[in-house]
N, C-alpha and C positions, 0 to 999 in steps of 0.2 A: 698813839700811832704804833702800828706793829709792822714788821718787815722780815723778809728772808732773802737769800741770794737772788731769787727770780721775781720777787714781787713785794708789794707793801700795801698797807691800808692807811689812808690818812684819817684825820680827825672827823671828816664828814662821812666816813664809811665808804669812800670810793676806793676800789681795788685797782692796783696798777700791776702790769707785768713789764719786766725789763727786757728790752730787745736791743739789737745793734743800732737801731735807729732811734733809740731812746725809750722812755716809758710810754706804754700804751694803756688806755683805760680798758679794764677787763669788765667791770660792772660795779654795782653799788650794793652794799651790804648794810642793812639796818637792823636785822633781827637778833644779832648776837655780838660776841666779842670779835675784835679784829683777827685774833688767832683762828677762830672758827671760820671767818670769811676766807682767810688764806687756805685753810685746810680744805674747804669746799672746792675752791677753784683748782687746788692741787690735785684733788681726786678727779676733777674733770680732765686734767692733764693726763693723769695715769690712765683714765679711760681711753683717751686718744692714743696713748702708747700701746695699750692692749689691742685697740682696734687696728692700728697700723701693723702691729705684729701678726695679727690674724690674717690681714690682707696679704702681707708679705708671704706668709705660709701658703695661702690659697694660690697665689700667683705662681709660687715655686712648685707646688705639689699637685695641683689639680688642673683640669682643662678649662679653667675659667677663661672666657673669651676676653680679648683685648678691650673690646668695647665696654663690657661690664666692669672690668678691672679699672679702666680709666674713669668710669662714672663713680665708682667707689672712692678712687683717689681724689677726685674733684670734690666729692662730698666732705671728705676729711680735711682737704686743703682749705675749704671754705671756713671750716671751724678754726683751723690754725690761723688763717689770715685775719679772721675777725677778732682774734685775741680773747677768746672766751675761756681761757685756762691759764693757770700760772705754772710756768716751768720753762724748759729750754725749747721754746717754739722754733728756734732756728734749726735745732737738731731734728725736730719733727719734719720741718720743711725739707731739710736735706734728705731725710729718709724717703719722703714722698717723691722728691726729685729722682732719687736713685731708683725708687720703685717704678716711676714713670719710664725711666730709661730701660729698665728690665722688661716692662710691658711692651715698649716699642720694639725692643730687641726680639722678644717672643713673637710680636706681630710680624716682623720681617722674616723671622725663621719660618713661621707658619705660612707666610706668603710664598716663600721659596719652596717650602715643602708642598704647599698646595699646587704650585706651578709644576713641581716635579711629578706629583701624583697625577696631575692633569695630563702631562706628557706621557707618563706611563700608561694611563688609562687610554689615551689616544692611540698609542702604539699597540696596546692590547686589543683594542676594538678594530683597528686596521688589520691586525693579524687575523682576528676572527672573521672579518669581512673577506679577506683574501682566501682563507681556508674554505669559507662558505661558498665562494664563487668557484673554487676548484671542485668542491663536492657537488655543485649543481650540475656538473657534466659527468658525474660518476654513474656507472651502471651497477655498482655494488649497492643495490637498493636498500637492503636491510641495514648493512653496516653504515652506509652514508646517512640514512635516515636517523639512526640512533646517534650518530656523531653530530648531526645538525641540531637535534634536540639538546644534546649536551652543550653545544655552543650557545644556545639560547639561555640556558641556565647560567653559563659563565658570564654572558653579556649582562644579565640582570644583576649580577654581583659586583659589576664594575661601576665606578662613580660616573655621574653624568658629566659631559663636556659642556661647552657653551652650546646654546640651542642650535645654532646653524650647523656647527660641526657634527653634533650628536645626531641631528635629523638627517644630514647627508649620509653619514655612515650607516645609520639604521635603515635608510631607504635602500642602500646597496645590499645590506645584509638581508633584509626582508625580500628584496627582489630575487636574490640568489636562492632563498628557500622556496619561493614561488616557482621559479624555473625548475628546480629539482622536483617539486611536488607535481608540476604539470607533466614533466617527462616521465616520472614514475607512474602516474595515472594512465598516461598514454601507453606505456609499456605493458602494464597489467591488463589494460583493455585489449591490446593486441594479443597478449598471451591468452586471455580468456577466449578470444575468437579462434585462435589456433587450437586451443584445447577442445573447443566445441567441434571444430572440423576433425580433430583426432578422434573424438568420441564417435562421430558419425562413421568415420572410416573403420574404426574398430568394431562398431556394431555390425557392419557389413562383413568384416572378417570373421567375427564370431558366428554369424549366421551360416556362412559357408563352411566353417570348421565343424559346426554341429551337424550340417547336412552330410558331411563326409564321414562322420564318426562310425557309421555302420557299414562302410564300404569294405569289400573283400578284394578289391583290385589293389593288392598290397603295394606294388612298386609305384604305380602312377599316383596313388593317393598319398603315399609317404613323400614322394617328390613334391606334390602339391602342398602338403603341410609345411615342407621346408620353405616353399615360396611364400606361404601365408605368414610364416614366422618372420621372414625378411621384411614383408610388407608391414607387419605389426611394429617392428623396430623402427621402420622408416616413418611411421605415422606420427610418432611423438607421443607425449603423455596427454591423456584426457584429464578432466577435472578429478580431483582427489576422490570425491564421493562416487565417481563412476569407474575409475581406473581398476581398482581391486576386483570389483564385481565382474567387469568385462574380462579381466585376465583369468579369473577363476573359471568362467564359462569357456573361454578359449582353450585354456590348458586342459580343462576337464574333457572337452570333446576330443582333443588329441590323445589323452590318456585312454579313453574308451577304445579308439582305433588301435593304438599301439599295443594295448593289453591283448586285444583279440588277435592281432598279428603275431605277437609273441607266443601266444598259445598255439597257433597254427604252426609257427616256425619250430616250436619246441617238439611238436609231434613229428614234423618233417625231419628235424635233426635226429630224433630217436630212430626213425625209419632209416635214414641215410647211414647212421652208425651201424645198424644191423646189416645194411647192404655192404658196407665196407668190410665187415667181418666176413661175410660170405665171399666177396671178391678176393680177399686175402687168402682164403682157403683155396679158391680156384687157382690163384696165381701160384701158390705153393705146389698144388697138384700138377700144374703145367710145367713148373721148373724141374720136375722129376723126369720130363721127357728129354732133357738135355744132359749130356751130349746125345745126339740122335744116332741110334744104332740100327733101328728099323724104321726107314723113312716112311713107308706106307702106313705102319701102325701109328707112328708119331703124328702123321698128318691127320689121320682119322680121329685120334684121341683129342688133338688140339681143336679140331672142328667141333667136336661135341662139347668141349669145355667152353669154347667161344659162344656157342648157342646158349648155354646156361648163363654165361657172363652177361649177354645182352638182355636176358630176361630178368635180371636182378633189379636194374634201375639205378638211380643216381646215388652217389656217395658224397660226403662233405667235400666242398671245393678244394680246400687246402690239402686233402689227402689224395685227391684224384691223380695228380701227375705221378706219384710214386707207385701206386698200385697198378695203374695202366702201363707204366714203364716196365714193370716186371713181366706182364703178358706180352708186350711188344718185343722184349728181348728174346723170349721163347719163340715168338713168331719169326723173328729175323734168323734165329739159329736154324729153324726148319727150312726157311727159304734158302739160306746158304747151303744147306745139305742138298736141297733140290737142284741148285745150280751146279754144285759139284758133281752130282749124279748125271746131270744132263751133259756136262762137258765130258764126263768119262764114257758115256755111251753114245756120243754123237760121232759117226764115222767121218763126216766131212771135216769136222773140227779136228779130229785125230789126224786125218791125212794132211791137213794144212800144218799142224804142229810138227808132224814127222818131216814134211818137206822143208819147213823153215829150219828145223834142227840139222837136216842134211846140208843145207846151204851154208849154215853157220860153221859146221864142222869142216867143210871144204875150204871156206875162207880162212879159218884158223890154221889149217894145215898149210895153206899157201903162204900165209904171213910168216909162219915158222921157217919155211924154206928160204924166203926172201931175207929173213934176219940172218940165217946161217950164212947165206951167200955174201951178205954185206960184211959180216964179221970176217969171213975168209978173205975178202978183198981189202980188209983194213979200213972200211968206211963205217967207223963206230957211230958217227952222227946219224947216218941213215938207219943204222941198226937200232939206235935208241928211239928214233921217231917211229919206226915200225913196231917196236916193243910196246909203246904206249897205245898204238892202234890195236895191237893184239890184246891188250888188257881189256879194252872196251868190247871187242868181239867175243872174248872169252866169257865176259859177264853176261852178255846176251845169250850165249850158248848155254850157260849154266841155267838161266831162267827157262829157256826153251826145253831143256832136258827135264827140269822139274815139272813143267806143264805136261810134258809127254808122259811122265810117270802117273799123273792124275788120270790119264786115259787108260792106264794099265799097260802102257807100251814099254 
């Protein structure tokens, strides 16, 4: 008979393993010595040790599922429980128990983690649905459309929830996208209709602009082109493939008209510039008549200059007030000389002036006598009052005398 601390072989070749509950039959060995029998079953024990070690490592370092881990544990435990090896089977059982606890702990951790991930996925999908429903009412068609497409990609990357919750959220999400798509389609359909109306309106504007391009009614046609431009802006944009062509035709027609008008205006401006030079020469010649020394000669000379002036024609508008003002100043000087001559040579006016002068002289003399009398009587207040009245009559007398001098009196 042969034995070691964990097992023995009896004389019949039966192999036993020692356990806390007593010896258990491992198997029968008839092919060799008892030592070989023990060595064989000890190797089977070492195999179980290695197998448990590998399983412990897999559980610890890989994502082995709890179900698969437990299946592997039960497979090894069956071999341990059936006592098909010689060694510390209790230690193996303890390791398997500990490994089972570890697997259960991981199962609970994964359950909690899975629940947490589910909550996070639910919150994320609810946030996506909320944003999609807000975007469904947006009119930022391009940006909102791109964002909705990005939300779909994000949705696809999230874990699925339970069927009911996932289906409910997806229905809301899909409905929001459909609402936006329908609104966008309606908007662009309306926009297409508006652009078609704009195209028709601009076709009419182009036709009128082209019909006016050869007009020589400069003022009225330019005003009409301004109205057409306002109508063009108010019409809105046509389809892209028509807008540029219509604008080029519309602008081209205006360019033809305004180029022709500019040419005519340039000729007219050149002519008016020459007219201004001629009128400035006449104004300078007229200014030599002032001051007027020979009224008759000045009048005749100005009349001749004025006739030449009228024959010249228009000058640039901004230069007109200055050059015309120079001629008007000479004309006023001649008129003033005529008025002075008339006053000087008019007998009736001279007689009236002389009579007024005489009356004023009598009044002044009378006031002076009254002042002297008041002073002599010691009535200074009356004398002061009469003195003020005298100042006024004296001023009138001075003006009358000056006027009488103009008559040569």
